[in-house]
N, C-alpha and C positions, 0 to 999 in steps of 0.2 A: 203204408201208414204205420207210424210208431204205436206200439201198445201203450195204453194209458196206465198211469202209475199213481198209487195212493201212498203217501208218506204217513206213517203212524208214529206218534210220540206220546209217552207217558211222562207226567211231570208233577212236581210239588215244590212250592216255594223256590222257584228257579228264576226270579225276576232279573237276576244278574247275568243269566246265561241264555234264557229262552229266546230273546229277540235275535241274537246272533244266529242261533240255530234255525229259527223260522225264516229269516232272510235268506239263508243259504239253500232253502228248498222251495222257494216261491215258484220255481219253474215247473214243479210237479202239477199233475192234473187235480189232485185233491190232497188236503192236509187234514188229518184227524188227530185231535189232541184229547187225551184222557187225563183229567186232573183229579188227584185223590185228596182234596182238602187243603189246597193252598190258602194261606192266610196273608200273603203278600199280594203284589200286583200281577202275579203270573197269569191268572185267568183273563184279566183286562188286556194284557199285552197280547195273549194268544188270539183274542177276539178281533184284534186289529189285522190279523193275517188269515184267519179262517172262521167261518160261521160254525164249524163243527167242533165245538168244545164240549166234551162230555164230562160230567161230574160223577165221581164214583167213590165209594168207601174203599179203604185199603183191602186188597184181595191177595196181595203178594205180587211180585214182579211178573211172574209168568202169566197169571190170570189177567192182570191189568193189561199187559201187552197183547194178550189174545183178545181181550175186549176191544181194544183199539183196532185190531185186524178185522174182527167180526163186524165192526161199525163202518168199515171202509166199503166203497162202491166197487173198486176195481180189484181184480185178482192178483195183479202184480203189486207186491208190498215192498216198501223200503222203510224199515224200522230204524229210527234214529233216537238217540238219547238227548235230553235237554242240554247237556254240556258238550255236545258235539257240533261240528260244523262241516258241511260238505265243501271240499275244495273245488275249484273250477275244473281241474282235470278230471276229478271224479264225476262231476255233473256231466261232462261231455262223454265220459266212458259209459255211464248208465244210459244216457240217451241213445248212444250208438247200439248198445246191447239190446235195448227195447225195440229197435227197428226190426230185429229178427232174432229173438232169444233161442239159443241152441240148447240151453240147460235149464233146469228147474230152480236153481238157486246159485248164489254167488257169495263167497266170503270176501270181505273188504278189509284191506290193510288199514289199521289205525295207527296214527302217529300221536302219541300222548305227551302232554305237558304237565309237569309237577312243580308246584311253587313257581310257575311261570317259565320254567326251563323245559325244553324238549328233551325227553329221555331217549337215549340211543341204545341203552343196554338194559340190565336188570330183568331180562326176559320180555320186556315190553316191545322190543323191536320185532318180535315174531307174533304180534297180536293181529290175528285175522278173525273177524266176526261175521257170521252168516246173517246178513241183514237184508239182502235183496233176494226175494223169492216169490214163486208162484204159489199162492195159498191152496191151490187145487192139489198140490203134491206134498204139503206139509205145513206145520204150524208150530207155535210155541208150546213147550211143555208147561205144566202147572206148578213148577217149583217156585217157592216164595223168594228164593235168592239163587243166583247163578243159573238163571233161566237160559234156555237156548232154543233154537229152531231145529227141528228134525225134518229132513227132506228126503223123499224117495228119489233115487236116481243119482247120477253124477252131479257133483257140485264144482263150480269153477272158482277161480281166484281173480280178484281185481287188485292191482298194485297201486292204482291212483288213490291217494290217501283220504281217509276220513279223519279230521282233526278232533282230538279229544282233550278238552281242557279240564282235566281232573284235578281236584284238590288245589285250589289257588292259594290256600293258607294251611298251616299246620293244624289249626283249629278245625277246619272243614274235614281234614283227614281223620282226626280223632273222633269227631262227631259221627262220621260215617262208619268208622271201625266199630264204634259202640253199637250202632244200629245193626250193622251187618253181622256182628258177633251174636247178637240176639237172634237174628234170623237163622244163622248157621247153627246155633244151639238148638233151635226148634227141629231142624232136620236130624241132628245127631240124636236127640231124645227120641224122635219117632223111629229111628233105626236101632234104638236100645243100646247105643254106644256108651262107654264109660271112660273116665279119665282120672288121672292122678295129678298132683301138683308137679311132680317130677316129669311126668309125661307131657304136661302143658309146656314146661320150660324147654324140654328137648325138642318138641315140635316147633317152638318159636326159634330156637337156635338153628334147627335144620333149615327153616325157611330163610333165615338171614344168610346162612352159608350158601344156600342155593342161589339166591338173588345176587349177593354181593361178590361171591367168589366164582362159582361155577358160571353164572350168567353175566359176570364182569361188571357188576354194578359200580365197582370202584372206579371205572373209567368215566362215570358220570359225575365224579368229584363229590363235593360236600352234599349237593342235592341228592346224588345217588345214595350216599350213606344214610341220609335222613329217610329217604323213601324205603330203603331196605330194612332199616331199623324199625320204622313204624309199621311196615307190612308184617314183619316178624312179630311185633308186639300184638298186632291184630289176631294172628294165629294163636299166640299164647293166651290172649284174652278169651277167645272162644272156648278153648279147652279148659281154662280155669273156671269159666262159668258152668261148663259141663260138670266139672268136679264138684262145684258148689251145689248144683242141682241134684247130684246123685248122693249127696251126704245124707 
C-alpha cells in the first residue's frame, strides 16, 4: 500500500496562481493551506479544493511553512508554493516513490518561467528544491526568507519537473524585490552586518556578472538580460537599505 501524502501550501493574494497549483495536487491524500491575510479571492478558491484552510498572521516564510507541516495529518510532506504546478511526470514519480520510500527526503528539479518564458540558464537550470520529505527526520528552519528543509540522512533527486511561474510581469518582480530586500535586511541587521554605497553597487554588479556571464544568462536573450539586471538590482537594493539603516 502506498504511503499517504500531505501537500502543504502557504499563500497570500495569489488568486491568479492558486487554482492552477491546487488542481495539480488534487491526487494527494490531504491538502493544507495556510493563508496569511489575503485580501483577494485566494481563501475562497482554496476552500473549493480543501476544507483545511488555516488563517495566520505573518510569521516569516520558515515558520509559516512549518505551521502548515504541523497542521498536516500525514508524515510524508510535499511542500509547494502558490505559483508552482506539479507536472504529470512528477506526480507519477512521487506516487511511485511513496510505494516504498528508500530515503527520508527528495530534492525536486524546478523549471522556472520569467515574463512567460522558460529560463534555461542564469543559474535557474540547476534549481533543485527539497520539497518532498518525511517530517520525522527533519523540517523547515525558522528563517523569515530563504527558508529551507533540513533532513537527517541521505537525500535523493527527482528530475521530473515542478513548474515555477515566477514573476509574470516586471511589476511583480519589482514588488517582490522590495519585499524580499526588507526581509533580507532584517537578517543582515540581526547578524550585525554593515554596508557602504560602493559595496552595495559592487555586490549588485557581481550578481549581474555571475548570472549573465558565468551562468550564461545571455543565452536566454532579452528576457535573460531583464532577469539578470533585475536580480542584480535586488541585491543592490538590499545592501543599500542596510547602508541606510546603519547611518
